[in-house]
matplotlib code that plots the C-alpha trace (Angstrom):
import matplotlib.pyplot as plt

x = [-11.2, -8.2, -6.2, -2.8, -1.4, -2.9, -0.4, -1.3, -0.7, 2.4, 3.0, 4.3, 1.3, -1.8, -0.1, -0.5, -3.3, -4.6, -2.7, -4.6, -8.0, -7.5, -6.0, -8.6, -12.0, -10.7, -10.4, -13.8, -15.7, -13.9, -14.9, -18.1, -17.6, -16.1, -19.1, -21.6, -20.0, -18.7, -19.5, -17.4, -18.3, -14.4, -13.9, -17.0, -16.1, -12.5, -14.0, -16.2, -13.8, -11.4, -14.2, -15.8, -11.6, -11.2, -14.8, -13.6, -9.8, -11.9, -13.8, -11.3, -9.0, -12.1, -12.3, -8.9, -9.6, -12.5, -11.5, -8.1, -10.6, -9.3, -11.6, -12.4, -10.9, -13.3, -11.4, -13.7, -17.3, -20.5, -20.8, -17.3, -18.5, -21.3, -23.7, -26.1, -23.3, -21.6, -18.6, -15.5, -12.9, -13.0, -13.1, -10.4, -9.8, -11.9, -9.1, -6.5, -6.8, -6.7, -3.4, -2.1, -3.6, -2.2, 0.9, 0.5, -0.6, 2.3, 4.4, 2.6, 1.8, 5.0, 6.4, 3.7, 4.0, 7.6, 7.0, 4.4, 4.7, 1.9, 1.2, -2.7, -1.2, 1.2, -0.7, -3.4, -0.7, 0.8, -2.9, -3.4, -0.1, -1.3, -4.3, -2.3, -0.4, -3.3, -4.8, -2.0, -1.6, -5.5, -5.3, -2.2, -3.5, -6.7, -5.2, -2.6, -5.4, -7.0, -4.1, -4.1, -0.7, 2.2, 4.9, 8.3, 11.0, 12.4, 16.8, 19.0, 19.9, 23.3, 25.8, 28.4, 29.0, 30.6, 31.8, 32.6, 36.0, 36.0, 34.5, 33.0, 30.1, 29.0, 28.9, 26.6, 26.6, 28.7, 28.5, 31.4, 31.3, 28.1, 26.6, 26.7, 23.1, 20.9, 21.1, 18.1, 17.1, 17.5, 14.9, 12.6, 12.5, 11.8, 9.4, 7.4, 7.4, 6.1, 3.6, 2.3, 2.5, 0.1, -3.0, -1.3, -2.1, -5.6, -6.3, -5.0, -6.8, -10.6, -9.8, -9.2, -12.6, -14.8, -13.1, -15.3, -13.0, -11.1, -8.1, -8.4, -8.8, -5.8, -4.0, -4.9, -4.3, -0.4, -0.9, -1.4, 1.5, 3.8, 2.7, 3.6, 7.1, 7.5, 6.7, 8.4, 12.0, 11.7, 10.8, 13.8, 16.1, 14.2, 13.5, 17.5, 17.8, 15.0, 12.5, 9.4, 8.2, 4.7, 1.4, -1.7, -5.3, -7.4, -8.5, -8.8, -10.9, -14.3, -15.2, -17.5, -17.9, -19.9, -17.7, -18.3, -15.8, -15.8, -12.8, -11.5, -11.2, -10.0, -7.1, -6.6, -5.5, -3.1, -1.1, -0.9, 0.1, 2.8, 4.1, 4.0, 6.2, 8.9, 9.2, 10.0, 11.7, 13.9, 14.7, 14.7, 18.0, 19.2, 19.8, 20.6, 24.5, 24.2, 24.5, 22.3, 19.6, 19.8, 20.2, 17.0, 15.2, 15.9, 15.1, 11.8, 11.0, 11.8, 9.1, 6.6, 7.9, 6.7, 3.6, 2.5, 3.8, 1.2, -2.0, -1.1, -1.5, -4.9, -6.2, -5.6, -6.9, -10.7, -10.1, -9.8, -6.5, -7.3, -4.9, -3.1, -2.7, 0.1, 2.8, 1.3, 2.6, 4.5, 4.8, 1.3, 0.7, 2.7, 2.1]
y = [27.6, 26.5, 29.0, 29.7, 29.8, 26.4, 23.1, 19.9, 17.4, 15.7, 11.7, 11.8, 14.2, 12.0, 8.6, 10.1, 11.4, 8.0, 5.9, 8.1, 7.8, 4.0, 3.9, 6.5, 4.9, 1.5, 3.2, 5.3, 1.8, -0.2, 3.2, 2.8, -0.8, 0.0, 3.0, 0.3, -1.6, 0.9, 0.6, 3.3, 6.9, 8.2, 5.6, 6.4, 10.2, 8.7, 7.2, 9.8, 12.4, 10.2, 10.3, 13.2, 14.5, 11.0, 12.3, 15.7, 14.9, 12.6, 15.1, 17.1, 14.7, 13.8, 17.3, 17.9, 14.6, 16.5, 19.6, 17.8, 15.5, 12.9, 9.6, 9.3, 5.8, 3.3, 2.5, 1.1, 1.7, 0.5, -2.7, -3.7, -3.6, -5.1, -3.7, -5.9, -8.4, -9.5, -8.3, -9.7, -7.9, -7.7, -4.1, -1.7, -2.9, -0.3, 1.9, -0.5, -0.3, 3.8, 3.5, 1.3, 3.2, 6.3, 4.9, 4.0, 7.3, 9.5, 7.6, 7.9, 11.0, 12.7, 11.1, 12.0, 15.7, 15.8, 14.5, 17.2, 20.7, 22.1, 24.3, 22.6, 19.1, 19.9, 21.3, 18.7, 15.9, 18.4, 18.5, 14.5, 13.8, 16.4, 15.1, 11.5, 12.5, 13.9, 10.6, 8.7, 10.9, 10.3, 6.6, 6.1, 8.2, 6.2, 2.8, 3.8, 5.2, 1.5, -0.4, -2.0, -0.8, -1.5, 1.2, 0.9, -0.4, 2.5, 2.7, 4.1, 7.9, 8.1, 10.5, 10.9, 10.8, 7.7, 6.5, 3.4, 2.3, -1.6, -3.6, -5.9, -3.6, -4.2, -8.3, -10.4, -13.4, -15.0, -18.7, -17.9, -14.8, -12.8, -10.3, -6.7, -5.5, -3.8, -0.1, 2.2, 2.6, -1.1, -1.2, 1.1, -0.6, -4.0, -2.6, -0.8, -3.9, -5.8, -3.9, -3.3, -6.8, -7.4, -5.7, -7.1, -10.9, -10.3, -8.8, -12.1, -14.2, -12.6, -12.2, -15.9, -16.9, -15.0, -14.6, -16.4, -17.3, -20.6, -19.4, -16.0, -17.8, -20.1, -17.3, -15.1, -18.4, -17.7, -14.5, -15.4, -18.2, -15.3, -12.6, -15.4, -16.2, -12.5, -11.4, -14.6, -13.7, -10.2, -11.0, -13.5, -10.1, -8.3, -11.4, -12.0, -8.5, -10.0, -7.3, -8.3, -7.9, -5.8, -7.4, -6.5, -7.7, -6.6, -6.5, -10.4, -11.7, -12.8, -16.4, -15.0, -16.3, -13.8, -11.5, -8.0, -7.0, -7.9, -10.2, -7.3, -5.0, -7.5, -8.3, -5.1, -3.3, -6.9, -5.9, -2.6, -3.6, -6.2, -3.0, -1.2, -4.0, -4.2, -0.7, -0.8, -4.2, -2.4, 0.9, -1.7, -3.2, 0.2, 1.4, -1.2, -1.4, -5.1, -7.5, -10.4, -7.6, -6.5, -10.7, -11.2, -8.2, -9.1, -12.5, -11.7, -9.0, -11.7, -13.9, -10.8, -10.0, -13.6, -13.0, -9.6, -11.1, -14.1, -11.4, -9.9, -12.9, -13.4, -9.9, -9.9, -13.3, -11.8, -8.6, -6.9, -4.8, -1.4, -0.2, 2.9, 5.9, 5.0, 6.8, 6.5, 3.5, 5.3, 1.9, 0.9, 4.4, 4.9, 1.5]
z = [-29.8, -28.5, -25.8, -27.4, -23.5, -22.4, -21.5, -22.1, -20.0, -20.5, -20.6, -17.2, -15.8, -17.3, -16.4, -12.3, -12.7, -14.5, -11.8, -8.7, -10.3, -10.3, -6.6, -5.1, -6.6, -5.6, -1.7, -2.0, -2.5, 0.2, 2.5, 1.4, 2.6, 6.0, 7.0, 6.4, 9.6, 11.6, 14.8, 17.0, 16.4, 16.0, 13.2, 11.2, 11.4, 10.1, 7.5, 6.7, 6.5, 3.9, 1.3, 1.6, 0.8, -1.8, -3.8, -4.3, -5.4, -7.9, -9.1, -9.6, -11.9, -13.6, -14.8, -15.8, -17.5, -19.6, -20.3, -22.0, -23.7, -22.7, -21.9, -17.9, -16.7, -15.4, -12.2, -9.2, -9.2, -7.1, -8.8, -6.9, -3.6, -2.0, 0.4, 3.5, 3.8, 6.5, 8.0, 6.3, 9.4, 12.7, 15.0, 13.9, 10.6, 8.9, 10.3, 10.2, 6.3, 6.2, 8.1, 5.6, 2.6, 4.2, 4.1, 0.3, -0.8, 0.9, -0.6, -4.3, -4.2, -3.2, -6.1, -8.7, -7.3, -7.8, -11.5, -12.5, -13.8, -14.6, -11.7, -11.0, -11.2, -9.1, -6.0, -6.8, -5.6, -3.0, -1.7, -2.4, -0.1, 2.6, 2.8, 3.2, 5.7, 7.6, 7.6, 8.4, 11.7, 12.5, 12.3, 13.9, 17.3, 17.3, 16.8, 19.2, 21.9, 21.1, 22.0, 18.1, 17.1, 18.8, 19.2, 17.6, 20.7, 22.5, 22.7, 25.3, 23.6, 22.4, 24.8, 21.8, 17.9, 16.6, 13.5, 11.7, 12.0, 11.2, 7.9, 9.6, 10.6, 7.5, 7.4, 8.8, 6.5, 8.1, 10.1, 12.3, 13.7, 16.0, 14.1, 15.7, 16.8, 14.6, 14.5, 14.8, 11.1, 10.6, 13.0, 12.2, 8.5, 10.1, 12.5, 9.7, 6.9, 9.8, 10.8, 7.0, 6.2, 9.2, 7.7, 4.9, 5.7, 7.5, 3.8, 2.0, 4.8, 4.1, 0.7, 0.5, 2.4, -0.2, -3.7, -6.2, -9.0, -7.5, -9.6, -8.0, -3.9, -4.6, -5.2, -2.3, -0.5, -1.7, -0.4, 3.0, 2.8, 1.5, 4.2, 7.1, 5.3, 5.3, 9.4, 9.9, 8.0, 9.2, 12.7, 13.6, 13.5, 16.1, 18.3, 17.8, 19.6, 22.0, 21.0, 19.9, 16.6, 15.9, 17.1, 16.8, 18.8, 16.5, 12.6, 12.2, 9.6, 10.9, 9.3, 6.5, 3.2, 1.7, -0.5, -0.1, -3.0, -6.7, -7.5, -9.5, -6.7, -4.8, -7.2, -7.9, -4.1, -4.1, -6.4, -5.3, -2.3, -3.4, -5.5, -2.5, -0.6, -3.4, -2.7, 0.3, 0.3, -1.9, 0.4, 3.3, 1.6, 0.2, 3.9, 5.6, 6.2, 7.7, 4.6, 6.2, 6.1, 2.1, 0.9, 2.9, 1.9, -2.0, -1.4, -0.1, -2.6, -5.7, -3.8, -3.7, -7.6, -8.7, -6.4, -8.1, -11.5, -11.1, -9.9, -12.7, -15.7, -13.3, -13.8, -17.7, -18.4, -16.6, -18.3, -15.1, -15.8, -17.1, -19.7, -19.3, -22.0, -24.3, -26.6, -30.4, -31.8, -35.1, -36.7, -36.9, -37.5, -40.8, -42.5]

ax = plt.figure().add_subplot(projection="3d")
ax.plot(x, y, z, "-o")
ax.set_aspect("equal")
plt.show()
């Protein structure tokens, strides 16, 4: 007998749980691979902690689906990771991966919690957000200690409040005048975009080396070129202020050509990071008051969108894109 007090999942809650399941099962497969090759004890513990918390949340989501009579998504399974193969990435990349994914998860789960009305689902996404923030903090401190992360630049502290008084403060696309100096908000957004892009670049290099399908291999090669373009274009803004863009001596792709992952899971995370990149570019453009920054980020955003769209076509072609839950098709039901 159905409990009359039971509140069914709303469409947004169902969709967001479905998306979380896809991302979390993907993350679990990557952590399994990294755990096999982790040599640093502290890094191994960070990975294990993430593995344990992720496994617990997946079980909770699975339980909700079962209680609601919803089919459990396929997501990503042990078939998407291959054990006993050479390392594809050099030292510290495992924690660099956690650092990048924690940023994605913090944004996604904070959004999902605000879209959830049922108490248990809302609390689950709040917990996921807290887990991601904890992972971000731990991975950031680890990478700083290892000299892998570059801190954003320091500036002189302001000593008085200023207000914008001239329209030229918002100009930037003008060949005949010198642009104003970047403000700290713009620097922070540029630093963030370049830092995350550096990890994405190494992923693309590694994926291009090991992809099995030739079309997929070419797609990752295009991703390499796009990552370099993003770093070059955004890095110019910092270099023009005599600020060196972030760089890392660690986490490089090795010379292995043996894939530890299925083409399906590599395409999925590339699509996920492309979507995250689109959001970051939109945010950067929205909070930048110098007109050349939104102009450049809009152009980069179009390139990322085109890249993501092509990736979606490849996934559909190969039967790798799992379909989200759908609304009832009333036109078919009333035929």
